[in-house]
N, C-alpha and C positions, 0 to 999 in steps of 0.2 A: 504493500500499500503506500501511496504518495499522495503528498498536500500538504495543506497547513490546518492547523487546529487552534481554537482558544477556548482554554479551560477556566471557569469560574467557580471558586469554592466557596461555599455558605457553611456557617456554624462553626463546630469545635476543632480544636486541634487534631484531634484523631481523624476528621474528614480531610484535615489537610495533608494527613501523613497519606490516605487514600489516593487523593490527588496527585501527590508527587509520584506514585507507584502508577497511576494510569499515565502520567506523563512520560515515565521511562518506558512504558509499554508503548505507547502510542510513536514515541521517539524511535525506539527498535523497529517498528513497523515502516519508518522511513520518513513520517510526519514531521514538519516543524512548525514549533509555537510561534504564534503570532501575538501582538498586544492587542488588536481590534477584532471585534466580531465582525464587521463587515468585511475581513480580509481573510476571513476562515473557509474551508472547505467544511469542519467540521467542528460546531460548537458544542462544547459539553459542560453541562451545570450539575456540579455536586451539590445535592441540596441537603438540607435539614429538616429535620422533623420533628424536633423535641417539644416546642410548644407552639400553639397556635400562629404566634407572631412569627416564629422563624419560617412555619409552613407558608404563610403569606408571602414574606420576603423571597420565598424561592419561587413562588408562582410569579410574582409580579418581575423577577429576574428572568425567568425562562420568557416570559411575554415580552418583554422589553429586547430580551437579545434575538428572540425570534422576527421582531419588527426589523431589526438592523443585519440581518442575514443577506447575503447577496444570493442571485438566482444559482439554484443549484447546490446551495450549501445545506447539509443537514444539522438539523438539533438534535441532541441525546440528552436525557435526563438521567442521572444516578444517582448515587446516594441513599439517604434514609427516606426519605419521599417515595423515592421509584422503588424502594424494598417494603416500605409499610403499605403503599397505596397503589402498586404496579398497574393493575387494572383498570381502576379508577382515573389513576392518573392520565393513563394513555386516552380515554374516552373523554375526559373533560378538558384535554389540550390537544386537539387536532394539529395545533402547529407542530407540534413534537413529532419528529418521524422515529423515534425509539424510546423506550422506557427500558432501562437496564438496570437492574439490582445487583447487590455484590456479588462478586465473583463471576461476572459474564463481561467478557470484553464488550466495551461499548460499540464497537464497529461491526460485533456478529450477531447480538440478538437478546432477546429478553429472556430473564430466568423463567422456568413454569411456574405457575401459580401454586401456591399449597404451603410451600417451605418446610414440608415435614420429611423431605427425601434426604439422601446423603449429601455432605457438602460438595459443590461443584469442584470440577479439578483447578478451574482458574480461581485461586485464592487470592485477594488482594493482600491478605495478611503477610505472604511470604513472597510477595513479587519482589525483585529486586528495586532499587531507585537510582536515580544519577547522585552524583555528589551534590551536597548542599551549596545552594548559590549564596548563601548567607552563611555569617560566622555561628550560626546557631541553627539547631534541627530537631523537630520534634520526631521521637520513636516510638510507635506503639508496640508495646509488649505482650498485649493481650487483647483480644475481640470479644463481645459480649459481656453477660454479668448474671452473676447466679442470685444476686438480691430479690427481693420482693418489695421495694420500696411503693408505697401506696399511690404515689403521684408520676412514676416513670413508665414508660411504655417501652423503653429500650430494650429489655429481656426479650421482648414479644417478637422483635423483627431482628435484632443483631444476635439473637440466641444465646445459650449459656457459655459461660466464659470458656474461652480457649487461648491458652497460653503459648506462646512460641518458646522453643528451646533457647537457652541462654547461649548457644553457639550461633544461632539464627540471628539473635539479637546482636551480639557482639560483632558478627560480620555485615551486618548493618552500619552499625556505628563506624567500623573502620573504612566502609566506603562511602561514607557521609564526609568524612573529611573536616568536621567541624569543630571549632574551639569549645562549644558548649552544646550537650546533649539534653534534651527535655523528654523524660520518659514519661508516657501518657496510657492509660487505659480506663476503662470502665471502672474497676476496682484494682487499682494499682498495688496495694499493698496484698491482694491476695494471689498475685501473680505466681503461678506455679502450682497452685493448691489443687488444680485440675489434672495435674499429671502427676500427682503422688510424691513430689520430689521434697515435700517440707512446708510446714506452716508460714515459713518465712523465707521463701526462695528469692525474694525480692531483696534480701540483703546481700549476699553474695553477687547478685547482679548488678546493683548498686555499685559496690565495692569495684567489680571487673572493669565496669563503664569508668568509674573514676580513675582507674589507671590509663585510661586510652585518652581523656580528654581534660581540658584544663577546668571544665565546670560540668557536673552532671545536678539536675532539677528535676524534682517529682512534683506530678500533679494529680489531683484528686485522691485525697488519703481519707479513708474512713478513719473516724477517731477511734473507733473500739479496735482497730489493726494496728494503732499507734503506740507500738510496745516501745518499752526504754532501748532495746537493742536496735529498733529500727531508728530512733531518734538519735542514739549514737552514730549511727551509720551514716545518717544524714548529716548531721553536724560534721564527721569526720572527713567528708568530701570537699569542705571548706565554704559549701554552698547552704547554709542554715537558712533555708526557705521553706516554710510548711504550709501546702494548700490543703485545709482541712474542709471536707465535705459535711458540714454540720446539719444545714436546711433549717432548723429552728432549735428553740433552747425548752419551751414548754413542755413539762412531763405528760401531761394529757394530749397534746398535738401531737407528741412525737410517738406517742403510741397510736395515734390516728394516721399518722404518716407510716406506721410500720418501722420505725428507725430506732437505731440506739442511740442512748444517751442521754442527757439534759444539760442546762445552764451550769449547775454546780460541778458536774464531771468535765464538762469543758472546760472550766475556767480553772481546775484543779491542773488537768494536762497541759495548759497552755503557761500556767505557772511553773510547770516542771521543765519546759523546756526552756524557758526564759532563765530559770535558775542554771540549766544546763549551758546555755548560749545566750547572754544579753543581749547579743546583736542579729538575734533569729527576727524574720520577717516572717509574718502570718498572714494568711486568707482565708476568707471563706463566703460562701454564698448561703443565702437566706430564702425562702418561699414565703410571700406575702398573701394573706387571704386564702390559705387552704380552709377546705370546708370544716366549719366548727372553731375557726379561729376567734376567740372571744376578744374582749379589751383588755382582760387580764393575761392572756396569752401574749397580746400585742407588747404589752409592759412588761412583761418579762423579757421580751426581745429587745425592748430599749433599754431595759437597765443591763442586760447582758454586754451589749455593743459599748454601754457606756464603760462598762467595768474592765472588758475585755482589751480595748483599744487596738483592734487589729490594725496591721498596717493597710490592708486592703479588704474591701467587702463590696459584694455585689447584691444587691435586692431585686427580686423577680416577682413579678405577679402570678399567682396560680393559673395553671392553664389545664380544664378538663382535658384528659386524655382517654380516649377510647380504648377499653379493653384494662383498664387499671382499676385498682380496688378504688382507689377515691372518687373515680367518676360516679358510682352509685350513693355516693355519701350524702347525707343531708347537711343542712347548716351552710348553704352557699354564702358568700360574704359579698355584699352590696360593690359592683365596681367602684361607684366614687369615695368608698369607704378603704378599700385596697389602696386607691390612689393617693388618699390622705395619709394613710399609713406609709406608704412607700416615699412620699416628701418628707414625712418626720424622720423615718430612718437613714435617708438619704443624707438630709441634712446634718444629722448629728454624726455620720461617719465622715462626712465631708470634712468637718471640724477637726476631727480626730486624725484623718489622713493628714491635713494640712499642718496641723500641730507636729506630728512626726516627722515631716518633712522638713520643717523650720527647724526642728532640733539639729538636723544634720549640718547645717550651715556651719562653716569654718572645719569641720571634719575633712581628713583625709580619706578618700574612698578609693577603690579600684574597679575601673569601668572596662566592659568588653565593648570595643567601637564596632556598633551594628552597621551603621551608614555613616556617611560624611556629616560630623557634627552632631552626633548621636550615640550614646552609649547607654550601658546599665551596668549597675553595679549587682550584687547576689540578691539584692531586695526586690529587684523588679523583674519579673517573668516576662519574656516577649510577647508582645501585642496585649496583653490584658493588663499592664500593670502602667505607671509612670515611666517617663525616660529621664536621660541626664545627658543636657546640651553641653558639648565639648568642644574644644577647638576643633576648627574644620581641617586643619592639617594633620591632625591624628590618624594614621594609615588604619583602614578597616581592617576588621580581623585582629587588632593588637590589643592587649593589654596595657593599661595606664594608670598611674596614679595622679589624681586628680584632686583639687581642693573645691567643695562646695562653697560657692559665694552665693546663691540665691534660691528660693524656692517659688515657683507659681502655681499654685494649687498643687497637683499630684506631681509634677515635674521640677527637676533640681536644674541650676546652672553652675558650671564649674569651669576651673580654671587648671590647665596642666600645673602640676608642682612645680616645674623650671620656670613657669611665667608668674608664679605668686609673687607680687611685689612684696620686697624685703621691708617696706615703709610699713605696712600692714600687721608687722609684727610675725611670731613664729605660727607655724603650721600647727593646727591642733593635733595634740599627740594620742588623742583616743585611739579608740580600737580602729585598725585598717584592715580593709578585705583583705582576705588571704588569697593567693593566687600566683599567677606566672606574669611578670611584666616583660613584654617584649615588644 
């Protein structure tokens, strides 16, 4: 096959990994990637279906790109929406030439409906990828999930957890040639459990990746899985960044969510992490307006956010998902009340994040330069957290010590240590990010 293609990715980092593997497959078929849909022979949209807002964005994107295509160009829809709503999507979008679920080449056809048969031989999880075009890269270590959270439909279309072997993961890490690797999965800390290789196979994997790259970062950790050994392993990499999947803190609501934990246990775990590593950065996400959420539940979440003082937080309105436990629950929360609660939580967290960023002014930190004029410390995951503005002459893909000179919302401004004015006094001698400067 020859020609050009344009690939658009929506949704989470796991989708980005799938797109990278699709891109590698299309390139192996002789196709060349182009920046604009109007110049492409093949337009591929890798969709997200996690919540209603994401599904609407996926449909809007497909329709917009269909309008841009030139005569003879084909539009293919893949990803979560294609897997979850394949037949319905094909009927609802006559503009689309093909709907291709996971594991089916976008150029060959659609996966048969049903989803109960054996896994297809074309498996995105194990496809090779080209080297990373950026200094960092996501690496998916497992597909699917074995949990039954009340709000989440992902197990119904991504299937049960399927972990890759450590050798497969490490081979991909080597091929990517990135300075920072971000490990992702639906249930990252449960990696390897489905293979019977131990309750915490993620720990030796993290240690092995850390031997190959300058930074290894983990996204999406269930708090019940965050053992002392795993905390030590993460801190031992020099990137003490903890992305904890908490979702809420009120005990009654957590039970309705079919989730483990509560605010007191979460605060205890967060305090233990900070005792182990005072420079640790913490992130989480919370669902607002889950069926049955009361004012007391909301107040409990507000109190937790104020006390936990996480570096980063995302707040999302509950989205009813067909086939989930929560879809049939009573106690729907009015949309205007959900919006009010989101504003209250977001305003509180914005102040906490801004305060944490202000506290870094005058500190010497180490950044990985992602692109000209922009870098990240260990505190910022790519694409979801703030960034650090750095001198534009610092080469991309290198590490540098810089002095934080200002903060603008979630972002920082910094000068190279070599450019720090002598008249401004000594550089703060507080904790410095560990890593390799080159």
